C-alpha positions in Angstrom: 31.8 -94.0 51.8 33.3 -91.6 54.3 30.6 -88.5 54.8 32.9 -85.4 53.8 30.0 -82.7 54.6 31.0 -81.9 58.0 35.2 -81.6 57.3 33.8 -79.5 54.1 31.2 -77.0 56.5 34.1 -76.6 59.1 36.9 -75.3 56.9 34.0 -73.2 54.9 32.9 -71.6 58.4 36.4 -70.9 58.9 37.2 -69.5 56.1 34.0 -67.1 56.4 35.5 -66.6 59.6 39.0 -65.3 58.1 37.2 -62.8 56.0 34.9 -61.3 58.0 38.0 -60.6 60.3 39.4 -59.0 57.6 36.7 -57.3 56.2 36.4 -56.2 60.3 40.6 -54.5 60.6 40.0 -53.7 56.6 36.4 -51.2 57.8 38.5 -50.1 61.1 41.1 -48.6 58.4 38.3 -45.9 56.8 38.2 -44.8 60.5 41.3 -42.2 60.2 40.7 -41.4 56.6 37.0 -40.4 56.7 37.7 -38.7 60.0 40.4 -36.5 58.4 38.1 -35.3 55.4 35.5 -33.9 58.5 38.4 -31.8 59.7 37.9 -29.2 57.0 33.6 -29.2 58.0 33.5 -29.3 62.1 35.9 -29.6 65.3 37.7 -33.3 66.0 36.3 -33.4 69.4 32.8 -33.1 67.4 33.2 -36.0 65.0 33.7 -38.0 68.0 30.8 -37.1 69.5 28.3 -37.5 67.0 30.3 -40.6 65.6 29.1 -42.4 69.2 25.7 -40.8 69.7 24.4 -41.9 65.7 25.9 -45.3 66.6 24.1 -45.4 70.1 21.1 -44.6 68.5 21.4 -47.0 65.4 21.7 -49.9 68.3 19.1 -48.9 70.5 16.7 -48.7 67.6 17.8 -52.6 66.8 17.0 -53.2 70.4 13.5 -51.9 70.2 12.6 -53.6 67.6 14.8 -57.1 68.0 16.2 -57.3 71.0 14.6 -56.1 74.4 16.6 -57.4 76.3 19.6 -55.4 75.5 18.1 -52.7 78.0 18.1 -55.2 80.7 21.1 -54.4 82.4 21.9 -55.0 86.6 23.2 -51.9 88.9 27.0 -53.1 88.4 26.6 -53.6 84.6 25.8 -49.7 84.2 28.6 -49.2 87.1 30.9 -51.2 85.4 30.5 -51.1 82.1 28.2 -48.2 81.2 30.2 -45.5 83.5 33.5 -47.3 83.4 33.4 -48.2 79.7 31.7 -45.3 79.1 34.8 -42.5 80.5 37.2 -45.1 78.2 35.2 -44.6 75.6 34.9 -41.0 75.6 38.7 -40.8 76.3 39.8 -43.1 73.0 37.3 -40.9 70.6 38.6 -37.7 71.8 42.3 -38.8 72.5 42.4 -40.8 68.5 41.3 -37.5 66.4 43.9 -35.9 67.9 46.5 -38.2 67.1 44.7 -38.8 63.3 44.8 -34.6 63.2 48.3 -34.4 64.4 50.5 -37.3 64.0 48.9 -38.7 60.4 46.6 -41.3 59.7 49.8 -44.1 59.5 50.9 -42.9 62.5 48.0 -42.8 64.3 47.0 -46.6 63.7 50.6 -47.7 64.8 50.5 -45.9 67.8 46.7 -47.7 68.7 48.5 -50.6 68.0 50.5 -50.4 71.0 47.6 -51.5 72.7 48.3 -55.5 73.5 51.5 -54.2 74.5 50.2 -52.2 77.2 47.9 -55.3 77.8 51.1 -57.3 78.1 52.4 -54.8 81.2 49.4 -54.5 83.0 48.6 -58.4 83.2 52.5 -58.3 84.9 51.3 -55.9 87.2 47.9 -56.4 88.1 47.2 -60.3 86.9 51.1 -61.0 87.6 51.5 -62.9 84.9 54.6 -63.5 83.1 56.4 -61.3 80.6 58.1 -63.9 78.4 61.3 -62.7 76.5 59.0 -63.1 73.5 56.7 -60.7 75.0 59.3 -58.2 75.8 61.2 -58.4 72.6 57.6 -58.3 70.9 57.3 -55.2 72.7 60.4 -53.6 71.7 59.8 -54.6 67.8 56.1 -52.6 68.2 57.4 -49.9 70.0 60.6 -49.3 67.3 57.9 -49.8 64.8 55.3 -47.1 66.2 58.5 -44.1 66.2 59.2 -45.2 62.6 56.2 -44.8 61.3 55.4 -41.4 63.5 59.0 -39.8 62.5 58.1 -41.1 58.8 55.0 -40.0 58.2 53.0 -36.7 57.3 49.6 -35.6 58.1 48.4 -33.9 54.6 44.8 -33.5 54.5 44.3 -32.7 57.8 45.9 -29.0 58.7 42.5 -27.6 59.2 42.2 -29.4 62.3 45.5 -26.9 63.6 47.1 -29.8 65.4 50.8 -30.6 66.1 53.1 -33.7 66.3 52.9 -33.1 70.0 49.7 -33.6 70.2 49.4 -35.8 68.1 51.5 -38.4 70.1 49.8 -37.7 73.0 46.5 -38.7 71.6 47.9 -41.7 69.9 49.3 -42.8 73.1 46.1 -41.9 75.2 44.1 -44.2 72.7 46.3 -46.7 73.0 45.7 -46.8 76.9 42.0 -46.8 76.7 41.9 -49.4 73.9 43.9 -52.3 76.6 41.6 -51.0 79.2 38.7 -51.6 77.3 40.3 -55.0 76.2 41.1 -56.0 80.0 37.5 -54.6 80.7 35.7 -56.9 77.9 37.2 -60.0 79.2 35.5 -59.7 82.8 31.8 -58.2 81.1 31.7 -59.6 78.0 30.8 -63.5 79.1 28.5 -61.4 81.7 26.8 -59.6 79.6 27.1 -60.6 76.3 29.5 -58.7 73.3 26.4 -56.4 71.6 25.4 -55.2 75.1 28.4 -54.1 76.1 29.3 -52.0 73.6 25.4 -50.7 73.5 26.6 -49.8 77.4 29.8 -48.1 76.1 28.1 -46.7 73.6 25.5 -44.8 76.2 28.1 -44.3 78.6 30.3 -42.8 76.3 28.0 -39.8 74.8 26.7 -39.1 78.0 30.6 -38.3 79.3 31.9 -36.7 76.5 28.7 -34.6 76.2 29.3 -33.5 79.9 33.4 -33.0 79.7 33.2 -31.4 76.2 30.5 -28.8 77.3 32.4 -28.4 81.1 36.1 -27.9 78.6 33.9 -24.9 76.8 33.8 -27.4 73.6 30.3 -27.8 73.5 29.6 -30.3 70.5 28.4 -28.4 67.7 26.0 -30.1 64.7 27.0 -30.9 61.7 27.0 -28.1 59.8 26.1 -29.5 56.5 25.1 -32.2 54.1 28.4 -33.3 53.5 28.9 -33.7 57.3 26.2 -35.6 57.8 27.0 -37.9 55.2 30.8 -38.2 56.8 29.3 -39.1 60.0 26.8 -41.4 58.7 29.6 -43.2 56.8 31.9 -43.2 59.9 29.2 -44.5 61.9 28.3 -47.3 59.6 31.2 -48.5 59.3 33.6 -48.4 62.2 31.2 -48.3 64.8 28.6 -50.6 63.5 29.7 -52.4 60.6 33.2 -53.3 62.4 32.1 -54.9 65.4 29.5 -56.6 63.8 32.1 -58.1 61.6 34.6 -59.2 64.1 31.9 -60.5 66.3 30.6 -62.8 63.7 34.4 -63.5 62.7 35.0 -64.9 66.6 31.8 -66.9 66.4 33.6 -68.9 63.4 37.1 -68.9 64.4 39.2 -68.1 67.7 39.9 -64.9 68.9 43.4 -64.4 68.2 43.6 -65.4 64.6 41.0 -63.1 64.1 42.6 -60.5 66.2 45.8 -60.9 63.3 43.7 -60.8 60.8 42.4 -57.8 61.7 45.8 -56.0 61.9 45.3 -55.6 58.2 43.9 -52.2 59.9 46.4 -49.8 59.7 47.8 -51.1 56.3 44.6 -50.2 55.0 44.1 -47.0 57.0 47.7 -46.0 55.4 46.6 -46.7 51.6 43.2 -45.0 51.8 45.3 -41.8 53.0 47.8 -42.2 50.6 45.2 -42.5 48.0 42.8 -40.0 49.1 45.0 -37.0 51.1 48.7 -37.7 49.5 49.5 -38.5 53.3 53.4 -40.1 52.7 55.1 -42.5 54.7 59.0 -42.6 53.7 60.6 -45.8 53.6 61.3 -46.3 57.1 57.9 -45.5 57.7 57.1 -47.9 55.9 59.6 -50.5 57.8 58.4 -49.2 61.0 54.4 -49.8 59.6 55.4 -53.0 58.5 57.1 -53.8 61.9 54.3 -52.9 63.8 51.8 -55.3 62.0 54.2 -58.3 62.7 54.6 -57.5 65.9 51.0 -57.3 67.2 50.6 -60.1 64.5 53.4 -63.0 66.0 52.3 -61.8 69.7 48.8 -62.6 69.3 49.7 -65.7 68.1 51.7 -66.3 70.2 49.5 -66.4 73.1 46.9 -68.6 71.1 49.8 -71.6 71.3 48.3 -74.2 73.9 50.1 -73.9 77.5 52.6 -76.5 78.4 51.8 -78.8 81.5 
C-alpha cells in the first residue's frame, strides 16, 4: 500500500500558505478604511507616527519575552536597515496617509501597487536586469489601471484631513517609491538578519526619524485625543503592522514568494469594499475597471517572475 501521508501533508501546507497570504492581503486592506475613520480625530501625520510607535513597542516587548537575539545587530545592520530602512518607513507612513486622504482608499491602494513596476525599472537601471516586453506591457497595464482608479474614485469620509487630489497623487507615488526601495533593501537584508529583525529595525528607525522630521516641520505628533482614537490606532497597529506581516511571513514559509504575493493582491479589493461599506466612497465603472487592471497586472507580473529561467 502506498503511503500518501507526505503528499497530503504537502497539499495541506500549501493550502494553509495560500490562506495565510490571503489573510495578509485582507488585513493590509484595512489600513485605508481605519485611517479614514481617524482623520476626524487626529492629524494624518500623527496617525502614521503612532501606528509605527505602537508596533515597535509590541515587537520590543515580544523580543524581551521570547527572543532576545532580536536586539543583537551589528553596526552595518543599524546603518542599512535601522537608518536606511527607517527613512523609507518614515516616508511611507506620511505619504500613504496623504494618498488615502487625498485620492481615496481605492486610489491610494492602486497607486501603492505601482511598486512592482518601479522595482522592475530600478532593477533595469541598477542591476541591469532585462525589461522584457512582457514586463513592459504589464507595467503599462498597471499604470493605465491606476489612472482610471484615481480619476474614477472619491474620498468621502476623509474631508477632515483637508487634502486635495494633488496631495493624494503625490503621496501615492511617494509611498510606492518607498515601498519599492524597501523591497530592494529587504532582498539584501532579510537573508542576513531575518524578516522579524528587519521589521523591528525599520520600525525603530522609522519612529525616531518621524519624530525628528515632523517636529522640525512644525507637525509634532500629538497624542491620541480620545479613547476612540486609541482604539482606532490599536486596531491599525494590530492589523496592518503586526498581524498582516506575521501572516505573510508564515505564508512564505509554506509556499513560494511569488504565489504568496499574488494572493496578497486582494488588498486593494478588500480596501475598496470596506471604504464603500463604511464611508460610501464610490468607484465609477471605469474606476472598477482600473482596479481590476491593477490587480491583474500585478498578479500576472508575479506569476511571470515565478517561472523558471530557461538556460
